[in-house]
Z-matrix of the N, CA and C atoms (Angstrom, degrees):
N
C 1 1.534
C 2 1.471 1 108.15
N 3 1.244 2 118.45 1 141.41
C 4 1.340 3 127.34 2 175.82
C 5 1.549 4 112.53 3 -86.56
N 6 1.247 5 127.50 4 133.87
C 7 1.436 6 128.47 5 -173.88
C 8 1.572 7 105.08 6 -133.35
N 9 1.363 8 113.80 7 144.71
C 10 1.423 9 116.83 8 179.60
C 11 1.578 10 116.03 9 -62.03
N 12 1.329 11 113.85 10 162.06
C 13 1.426 12 119.41 11 175.49
C 14 1.550 13 112.22 12 -57.15
N 15 1.378 14 110.92 13 -40.47
C 16 1.545 15 115.89 14 -172.18
C 17 1.541 16 104.15 15 -73.39
N 18 1.268 17 123.38 16 -37.08
C 19 1.431 18 126.73 17 176.89
C 20 1.468 19 110.61 18 -65.52
N 21 1.344 20 121.50 19 -39.19
C 22 1.414 21 127.74 20 179.78
C 23 1.624 22 105.77 21 -64.87
N 24 1.386 23 112.98 22 -47.26
C 25 1.477 24 114.30 23 177.58
C 26 1.467 25 113.13 24 -58.62
N 27 1.334 26 114.98 25 -47.14
C 28 1.587 27 112.89 26 177.14
C 29 1.521 28 114.16 27 -65.14
N 30 1.234 29 118.03 28 -37.45
C 31 1.516 30 116.68 29 172.15
C 32 1.521 31 115.57 30 -59.58
N 33 1.290 32 115.88 31 -42.41
C 34 1.391 33 118.36 32 173.58
C 35 1.442 34 116.52 33 -62.62
N 36 1.275 35 118.13 34 -37.91
C 37 1.478 36 128.50 35 171.48
C 38 1.543 37 107.85 36 -51.40
N 39 1.284 38 115.90 37 -57.12
C 40 1.391 39 125.00 38 -173.80
C 41 1.484 40 106.71 39 -64.24
N 42 1.395 41 124.42 40 -44.49
C 43 1.368 42 122.99 41 179.76
C 44 1.517 43 113.25 42 -60.40
N 45 1.385 44 117.07 43 -35.56
C 46 1.375 45 117.21 44 179.11
C 47 1.375 46 111.39 45 -72.10
N 48 1.427 47 127.36 46 -28.53
C 49 1.336 48 132.09 47 173.42
C 50 1.658 49 112.88 48 -62.57
N 51 1.415 50 108.99 49 -42.15
C 52 1.433 51 115.31 50 -176.89
C 53 1.733 52 107.39 51 -67.76
N 54 1.321 53 113.85 52 -44.35
C 55 1.419 54 119.87 53 -177.02
C 56 1.572 55 104.64 54 -62.45
N 57 1.388 56 123.46 55 -46.24
C 58 1.356 57 122.37 56 -172.90
C 59 1.508 58 109.83 57 -69.39
N 60 1.340 59 117.54 58 -38.69
C 61 1.490 60 121.46 59 -177.59
C 62 1.540 61 104.96 60 -62.62
N 63 1.328 62 117.88 61 -54.94
C 64 1.436 63 120.09 62 -178.01
C 65 1.535 64 117.12 63 -58.48
N 66 1.425 65 114.69 64 -41.98
C 67 1.361 66 118.57 65 -179.69
C 68 1.562 67 117.16 66 -62.63
N 69 1.504 68 106.26 67 -45.67
C 70 1.471 69 112.79 68 -177.04
C 71 1.382 70 108.94 69 -68.50
N 72 1.366 71 126.39 70 -35.68
C 73 1.454 72 121.97 71 176.33
C 74 1.447 73 116.57 72 -94.29
N 75 1.335 74 118.28 73 17.50
C 76 1.490 75 120.33 74 -179.63
C 77 1.534 76 113.59 75 43.74
N 78 1.432 77 107.55 76 55.08
C 79 1.523 78 115.80 77 -177.24
C 80 1.407 79 110.27 78 -115.09
N 81 1.373 80 118.66 79 151.39
C 82 1.344 81 125.59 80 171.98
C 83 1.582 82 108.92 81 -59.44
N 84 1.266 83 119.72 82 156.23
C 85 1.458 84 125.30 83 -179.61
C 86 1.546 85 101.73 84 -71.25
N 87 1.463 86 116.20 85 152.40
C 88 1.381 87 116.69 86 -169.51
C 89 1.654 88 108.34 87 -80.01
N 90 1.378 89 115.11 88 166.87
C 91 1.358 90 123.80 89 178.00
C 92 1.525 91 109.32 90 -111.49
N 93 1.234 92 115.45 91 143.88
C 94 1.336 93 120.78 92 -176.91
C 95 1.612 94 109.07 93 -69.33
N 96 1.376 95 120.54 94 127.86
C 97 1.453 96 127.98 95 179.26
C 98 1.535 97 114.70 96 -88.13
N 99 1.243 98 119.92 97 158.00
C 100 1.510 99 117.37 98 -176.37
C 101 1.661 100 111.00 99 -65.08
N 102 1.301 101 115.07 100 -25.98
C 103 1.576 102 114.09 101 178.74
C 104 1.514 103 106.70 102 -79.66
N 105 1.317 104 127.93 103 -9.21
C 106 1.413 105 123.96 104 176.88
C 107 1.560 106 114.39 105 107.49
N 108 1.430 107 113.24 106 -4.94
C 109 1.364 108 117.84 107 170.12
C 110 1.535 109 114.51 108 -86.99
N 111 1.328 110 113.65 109 -168.80
C 112 1.548 111 124.44 110 179.54
C 113 1.417 112 106.50 111 -126.00
N 114 1.326 113 116.25 112 132.34
C 115 1.441 114 123.87 113 169.94
C 116 1.472 115 115.69 114 -98.02
N 117 1.338 116 122.84 115 120.16
C 118 1.497 117 121.83 116 169.10
C 119 1.431 118 111.75 117 -81.91
N 120 1.292 119 115.15 118 160.19
C 121 1.430 120 116.87 119 -178.91
C 122 1.489 121 113.44 120 -69.26
N 123 1.411 122 115.61 121 -15.68
C 124 1.413 123 116.17 122 175.28
C 125 1.469 124 114.48 123 -88.72
N 126 1.305 125 119.24 124 11.40
C 127 1.469 126 126.87 125 170.32
C 128 1.594 127 107.92 126 93.55
N 129 1.279 128 121.97 127 -6.14
C 130 1.451 129 121.02 128 170.24
C 131 1.421 130 120.75 129 -65.93
N 132 1.268 131 124.48 130 143.52
C 133 1.397 132 127.34 131 175.59
C 134 1.440 133 115.29 132 -123.92
N 135 1.277 134 118.67 133 118.42
C 136 1.574 135 122.87 134 -174.31
C 137 1.490 136 105.39 135 -88.04
N 138 1.315 137 116.09 136 139.72
C 139 1.391 138 127.63 137 -177.02
C 140 1.499 139 111.49 138 -92.74
N 141 1.413 140 114.68 139 87.50
C 142 1.408 141 117.43 140 174.19
C 143 1.561 142 109.68 141 -72.89
N 144 1.318 143 116.40 142 -11.87
C 145 1.492 144 124.66 143 174.40
C 146 1.648 145 105.48 144 -53.81
N 147 1.368 146 116.43 145 -42.33
C 148 1.372 147 116.02 146 -175.09
C 149 1.535 148 114.73 147 -82.75
N 150 1.390 149 113.49 148 -11.31
C 151 1.460 150 114.84 149 -177.83
C 152 1.415 151 106.44 150 -101.97
N 153 1.170 152 128.26 151 -51.13
C 154 1.592 153 125.76 152 -175.23
C 155 1.487 154 112.45 153 -135.56
N 156 1.285 155 120.81 154 52.62
C 157 1.353 156 128.17 155 -179.63
C 158 1.578 157 110.75 156 -58.06
N 159 1.262 158 111.60 157 130.38
C 160 1.453 159 111.87 158 173.77
C 161 1.520 160 117.06 159 80.55
N 162 1.396 161 114.46 160 8.12
C 163 1.549 162 117.18 161 -172.38
C 164 1.527 163 97.66 162 -122.90
N 165 1.448 164 106.80 163 156.27
C 166 1.508 165 117.78 164 167.64
C 167 1.619 166 100.56 165 -99.76
N 168 1.373 167 112.32 166 131.43
C 169 1.360 168 126.09 167 177.14
C 170 1.442 169 112.08 168 -152.39
N 171 1.378 170 116.88 169 166.67
C 172 1.349 171 122.89 170 -175.98
C 173 1.623 172 103.78 171 -113.70
N 174 1.215 173 124.79 172 139.62
C 175 1.400 174 129.07 173 167.65
C 176 1.560 175 115.16 174 -84.92
N 177 1.328 176 119.26 175 101.77
C 178 1.488 177 115.91 176 -173.81
C 179 1.430 178 108.62 177 -93.83
N 180 1.321 179 118.47 178 118.91
C 181 1.499 180 129.10 179 174.46
C 182 1.395 181 113.89 180 -115.47
N 183 1.348 182 119.73 181 174.18
C 184 1.467 183 126.15 182 170.28
C 185 1.453 184 112.03 183 -60.54
N 186 1.230 185 120.45 184 -24.61
C 187 1.519 186 123.38 185 179.78
C 188 1.583 187 111.22 186 -87.66
N 189 1.252 188 120.94 187 -5.11
C 190 1.425 189 122.56 188 -176.41
C 191 1.532 190 112.39 189 123.21
N 192 1.340 191 117.51 190 -167.17
C 193 1.517 192 116.93 191 -170.26
C 194 1.534 193 101.92 192 -106.92
N 195 1.374 194 111.07 193 140.00
C 196 1.479 195 120.24 194 175.00
C 197 1.593 196 107.20 195 -109.71
N 198 1.313 197 122.15 196 115.76
C 199 1.381 198 121.29 197 -177.80
C 200 1.628 199 108.00 198 -71.24
N 201 1.293 200 114.98 199 146.27
C 202 1.441 201 118.29 200 173.79
C 203 1.495 202 113.39 201 -106.94
N 204 1.209 203 122.58 202 148.00
C 205 1.431 204 126.28 203 172.76
C 206 1.422 205 111.29 204 -84.69
N 207 1.249 206 120.63 205 177.51
C 208 1.602 207 124.59 206 -179.76
C 209 1.564 208 101.80 207 -63.78
N 210 1.322 209 114.16 208 128.08
C 211 1.427 210 121.31 209 174.55
C 212 1.587 211 113.20 210 -73.34
N 213 1.318 212 120.84 211 129.62
C 214 1.438 213 119.10 212 178.41
C 215 1.555 214 105.80 213 -68.56
N 216 1.450 215 110.12 214 160.18
C 217 1.424 216 115.95 215 -174.28
C 218 1.566 217 109.39 216 -72.36
N 219 1.482 218 115.55 217 -28.50
C 220 1.417 219 119.79 218 176.96
C 221 1.539 220 108.34 219 -138.39
N 222 1.337 221 115.79 220 147.51
C 223 1.553 222 116.76 221 172.82
C 224 1.392 223 108.11 222 -62.32
N 225 1.409 224 119.09 223 156.84
C 226 1.393 225 122.84 224 175.33
C 227 1.539 226 116.70 225 -56.69
N 228 1.292 227 109.47 226 -43.94
C 229 1.609 228 113.42 227 176.69
C 230 1.477 229 105.82 228 -146.26
N 231 1.273 230 114.45 229 157.13
C 232 1.472 231 126.75 230 -178.78
C 233 1.541 232 110.81 231 -59.95
N 234 1.258 233 117.28 232 -27.95
C 235 1.420 234 125.64 233 -174.30
C 236 1.454 235 109.61 234 -86.15
N 237 1.356 236 123.89 235 -8.44
C 238 1.416 237 121.19 236 -173.59
C 239 1.508 238 117.15 237 -107.72
N 240 1.367 239 112.76 238 17.29
C 241 1.443 240 110.34 239 175.90
C 242 1.616 241 105.56 240 -148.40
N 243 1.280 242 113.95 241 176.30
C 244 1.465 243 121.99 242 -172.47
C 245 1.533 244 108.53 243 -137.61
N 246 1.383 245 110.52 244 155.27
C 247 1.547 246 110.45 245 175.52
C 248 1.560 247 102.68 246 -107.02
N 249 1.357 248 111.70 247 133.77
C 250 1.520 249 121.68 248 173.26
C 251 1.611 250 107.01 249 -69.17
N 252 1.248 251 109.15 250 129.90
C 253 1.477 252 114.83 251 177.89
C 254 1.505 253 110.96 252 -118.58
N 255 1.362 254 114.22 253 173.97
C 256 1.481 255 116.46 254 177.14
C 257 1.551 256 114.80 255 -65.25
N 258 1.336 257 112.19 256 129.56
C 259 1.427 258 114.53 257 -172.92
C 260 1.620 259 100.60 258 -88.89
N 261 1.184 260 110.53 259 83.13
C 262 1.625 261 120.57 260 -176.21
C 263 1.500 262 112.42 261 -116.93
N 264 1.364 263 118.47 262 -3.47
C 265 1.429 264 114.87 263 -177.63
C 266 1.537 265 111.76 264 90.48
N 267 1.388 266 119.80 265 -11.73
C 268 1.401 267 122.68 266 -167.92
C 269 1.480 268 108.05 267 -77.14
N 270 1.393 269 118.29 268 -27.07
C 271 1.520 270 119.60 269 -176.89
C 272 1.399 271 107.89 270 -88.78
N 273 1.382 272 113.44 271 126.98
C 274 1.590 273 115.01 272 -172.66
C 275 1.539 274 98.90 273 -119.45
N 276 1.333 275 115.68 274 156.18
C 277 1.472 276 120.89 275 -178.84
C 278 1.477 277 114.34 276 -56.52
N 279 1.359 278 118.35 277 147.27
C 280 1.437 279 121.76 278 -174.79
C 281 1.567 280 108.73 279 -75.42
N 282 1.231 281 116.86 280 -31.80
C 283 1.506 282 121.34 281 -175.68
C 284 1.510 283 106.50 282 -121.50
N 285 1.434 284 112.77 283 154.02
C 286 1.324 285 124.98 284 -177.41
C 287 1.650 286 109.18 285 -67.02
N 288 1.209 287 123.17 286 119.11
C 289 1.380 288 128.31 287 -179.25
C 290 1.506 289 114.49 288 90.13
N 291 1.276 290 115.50 289 0.83
C 292 1.492 291 122.44 290 179.66
C 293 1.631 292 107.39 291 -74.55
N 294 1.369 293 118.08 292 142.11
C 295 1.427 294 118.28 293 179.60
C 296 1.447 295 111.66 294 -62.45
N 297 1.404 296 117.55 295 150.71
C 298 1.466 297 119.86 296 -175.70
C 299 1.446 298 108.60 297 -69.23
N 300 1.313 299 117.16 298 141.36
C 301 1.415 300 129.34 299 -173.61
C 302 1.575 301 104.95 300 -94.78
N 303 1.357 302 113.32 301 86.00
C 304 1.596 303 115.70 302 -177.53
C 305 1.385 304 105.99 303 -91.73
N 306 1.340 305 119.85 304 118.83
C 307 1.347 306 127.07 305 170.92
C 308 1.509 307 114.34 306 83.98
N 309 1.285 308 117.03 307 -14.65
C 310 1.451 309 114.72 308 -178.38
C 311 1.539 310 113.04 309 -144.96
N 312 1.344 311 117.77 310 151.90
C 313 1.451 312 126.86 311 175.82
C 314 1.488 313 104.65 312 -136.98
N 315 1.324 314 110.76 313 151.14
C 316 1.609 315 114.91 314 -171.66
C 317 1.506 316 108.62 315 -95.48
N 318 1.372 317 115.38 316 99.15
C 319 1.452 318 119.53 317 167.50
C 320 1.427 319 114.30 318 65.32
N 321 1.332 320 117.98 319 -178.25
C 322 1.422 321 122.85 320 -179.21
C 323 1.468 322 108.81 321 -68.23
N 324 1.376 323 125.01 322 -32.96
C 325 1.335 324 121.31 323 -179.57
C 326 1.574 325 113.62 324 -72.01
N 327 1.410 326 115.20 325 -31.62
C 328 1.420 327 121.02 326 172.65
C 329 1.563 328 112.13 327 -60.49
N 330 1.318 329 109.32 328 -42.86
C 331 1.368 330 118.79 329 -175.86
C 332 1.561 331 113.80 330 -65.59
N 333 1.370 332 114.30 331 -41.13
C 334 1.376 333 121.14 332 169.33
C 335 1.428 334 119.33 333 -59.00
N 336 1.367 335 115.47 334 -39.27
C 337 1.539 336 121.57 335 179.99
C 338 1.555 337 110.45 336 -76.11
N 339 1.219 338 119.67 337 -26.31
C 340 1.409 339 123.94 338 -177.24
C 341 1.555 340 106.86 339 -62.31
N 342 1.362 341 118.24 340 152.01
C 343 1.409 342 119.44 341 179.18
C 344 1.560 343 109.70 342 -86.46
N 345 1.208 344 120.28 343 68.11
C 346 1.439 345 121.02 344 179.75
C 347 1.497 346 111.68 345 -107.12
N 348 1.496 347 114.32 346 120.45
C 349 1.318 348 115.38 347 172.81
C 350 1.522 349 116.80 348 -79.08
N 351 1.457 350 121.66 349 173.58
C 352 1.309 351 120.54 350 -162.66
C 353 1.482 352 107.97 351 -70.40
N 354 1.388 353 118.11 352 -33.84
C 355 1.558 354 120.00 353 175.17
C 356 1.504 355 112.72 354 -57.55
N 357 1.275 356 118.56 355 -48.08
C 358 1.374 357 122.11 356 179.67
C 359 1.462 358 109.28 357 -67.73
N 360 1.244 359 125.99 358 -37.46
C 361 1.439 360 129.17 359 -175.93
C 362 1.598 361 105.75 360 -66.63
N 363 1.343 362 116.35 361 -35.97
C 364 1.445 363 118.96 362 -179.77
C 365 1.486 364 111.82 363 -73.82
N 366 1.385 365 117.65 364 -32.70
C 367 1.417 366 122.56 365 172.69
C 368 1.527 367 113.14 366 -61.22
N 369 1.334 368 117.09 367 -47.22
C 370 1.442 369 122.43 368 176.71
C 371 1.586 370 111.05 369 -66.67
N 372 1.229 371 117.51 370 -41.55
C 373 1.559 372 121.09 371 -177.83
C 374 1.610 373 106.96 372 -69.50
N 375 1.286 374 114.24 373 -38.01
C 376 1.520 375 111.79 374 175.68
C 377 1.401 376 114.11 375 -65.64
N 378 1.291 377 121.03 376 -39.64
C 379 1.506 378 124.07 377 179.83
C 380 1.538 379 107.94 378 -56.30
N 381 1.405 380 112.83 379 -48.18
C 382 1.406 381 118.40 380 178.04
C 383 1.470 382 115.50 381 -60.26
N 384 1.297 383 114.35 382 -41.84
C 385 1.493 384 119.22 383 176.36
C 386 1.414 385 114.05 384 -57.59
N 387 1.299 386 117.24 385 -39.62
C 388 1.442 387 123.18 386 -178.24
C 389 1.484 388 109.78 387 -66.30
N 390 1.333 389 113.19 388 -34.66
C 391 1.529 390 117.21 389 -175.87
C 392 1.573 391 103.30 390 -76.53
N 393 1.270 392 117.46 391 -45.44
C 394 1.487 393 121.27 392 -174.71
C 395 1.561 394 113.91 393 -78.75
N 396 1.329 395 117.66 394 -13.91
C 397 1.392 396 129.44 395 -175.78
C 398 1.513 397 111.92 396 54.44
N 399 1.341 398 114.93 397 52.32
C 400 1.524 399 125.00 398 179.42
C 401 1.524 400 101.49 399 -95.10
N 402 1.452 401 105.25 400 157.30
C 403 1.575 402 113.11 401 -171.63
C 404 1.436 403 110.97 402 -87.56
N 405 1.388 404 112.28 403 164.19
C 406 1.473 405 119.19 404 -176.04
C 407 1.610 406 114.18 405 -55.95
N 408 1.365 407 115.95 406 -44.52
C 409 1.409 408 114.70 407 175.79
C 410 1.601 409 117.04 408 -52.74
N 411 1.317 410 113.96 409 -42.42
C 412 1.487 411 117.16 410 170.98
C 413 1.413 412 113.30 411 -55.70
N 414 1.256 413 119.09 412 -47.02
C 415 1.495 414 123.83 413 177.31
C 416 1.557 415 113.06 414 -57.65
N 417 1.329 416 112.38 415 -46.75
C 418 1.516 417 119.00 416 -179.80
C 419 1.444 418 108.21 417 -58.80
N 420 1.262 419 121.94 418 -51.75
C 421 1.491 420 124.26 419 176.97
C 422 1.555 421 116.01 420 -53.55
N 423 1.480 422 108.06 421 -40.29
C 424 1.482 423 106.83 422 -176.45
C 425 1.538 424 116.85 423 -74.45
N 426 1.283 425 118.86 424 -28.85
C 427 1.379 426 117.30 425 176.00
C 428 1.480 427 117.95 426 -77.51
N 429 1.339 428 124.50 427 -0.84
C 430 1.352 429 128.11 428 179.69
C 431 1.482 430 111.58 429 -67.37
N 432 1.202 431 118.35 430 -27.08
C 433 1.526 432 129.63 431 177.81
C 434 1.498 433 116.65 432 179.35
N 435 1.333 434 115.48 433 -175.36
C 436 1.375 435 124.52 434 176.39
C 437 1.454 436 113.59 435 -69.70
N 438 1.251 437 117.63 436 -30.36
C 439 1.602 438 117.88 437 177.46
C 440 1.402 439 104.68 438 -62.32
N 441 1.320 440 115.87 439 -52.98
C 442 1.503 441 123.62 440 -174.05
C 443 1.583 442 107.13 441 -57.25
N 444 1.407 443 119.21 442 -41.20
C 445 1.377 444 120.70 443 174.43
C 446 1.542 445 112.52 444 -52.84
N 447 1.322 446 118.02 445 -45.74
C 448 1.454 447 121.17 446 170.62
C 449 1.409 448 117.75 447 -55.12
N 450 1.415 449 116.12 448 -39.54
C 451 1.515 450 120.33 449 177.66
C 452 1.520 451 109.38 450 -59.82
N 453 1.442 452 118.93 451 -41.26
C 454 1.378 453 124.42 452 -179.09
C 455 1.495 454 106.71 453 -69.71
N 456 1.174 455 123.26 454 -48.43
C 457 1.464 456 128.15 455 171.73
C 458 1.565 457 111.02 456 -36.01
N 459 1.379 458 109.90 457 -55.76
C 460 1.445 459 120.84 458 -166.47
C 461 1.631 460 101.94 459 -73.44
N 462 1.332 461 115.46 460 -41.88
C 463 1.522 462 118.11 461 -178.11
C 464 1.397 463 114.61 462 -55.77
N 465 1.426 464 118.40 463 -36.99
C 466 1.467 465 125.53 464 178.54
C 467 1.592 466 108.96 465 -51.06
N 468 1.455 467 114.12 466 -49.56
C 469 1.491 468 116.54 467 -177.74
C 470 1.505 469 108.11 468 -68.64
N 471 1.323 470 118.62 469 -38.40
C 472 1.462 471 121.18 470 -175.08
C 473 1.447 472 111.84 471 -63.56
N 474 1.477 473 119.17 472 -42.29
C 475 1.377 474 121.51 473 -178.49
C 476 1.622 475 110.29 474 -66.40
N 477 1.277 476 112.58 475 -39.46
C 478 1.386 477 115.54 476 -176.43
C 479 1.468 478 117.90 477 -76.50
N 480 1.437 479 113.97 478 -15.12
C 481 1.422 480 123.02 479 176.70
C 482 1.483 481 118.81 480 -96.38
N 483 1.365 482 111.06 481 -0.32
C 484 1.547 483 114.92 482 -174.55
C 485 1.450 484 109.57 483 -98.34
């Protein structure tokens, strides 16, 4: 199947996060789950929905290729998937003693619980806006607070489903 250069770039970005997450945590590579996501042995689920929704792809890792099924348009519940973030060390665990969240955080609730200051939040959101090609007003609204972050979260689905 032919896929666009943009989609290839996004898939490569996600592949890198998977490799880094597993390597840093000494974890086995993820297994494909029935809903189309990936479950890590530490319980984290990476949202390929946000990377290659609706496409057939293979996840290429150092352990070989993992075929993907058709991605659903939406995850089954908001609690069952995660957004991959910049692996920059800026995202710290929400609770004392929790394992580092490398590349992923769990939903809006997880984003709220994480110790992310406004500047760091803006950096992460700006990165996602560049990937999603959203406009500056959307970004400006999103960084006003976590409620606006949820608005942006929902707008990503709305834009892709129109």
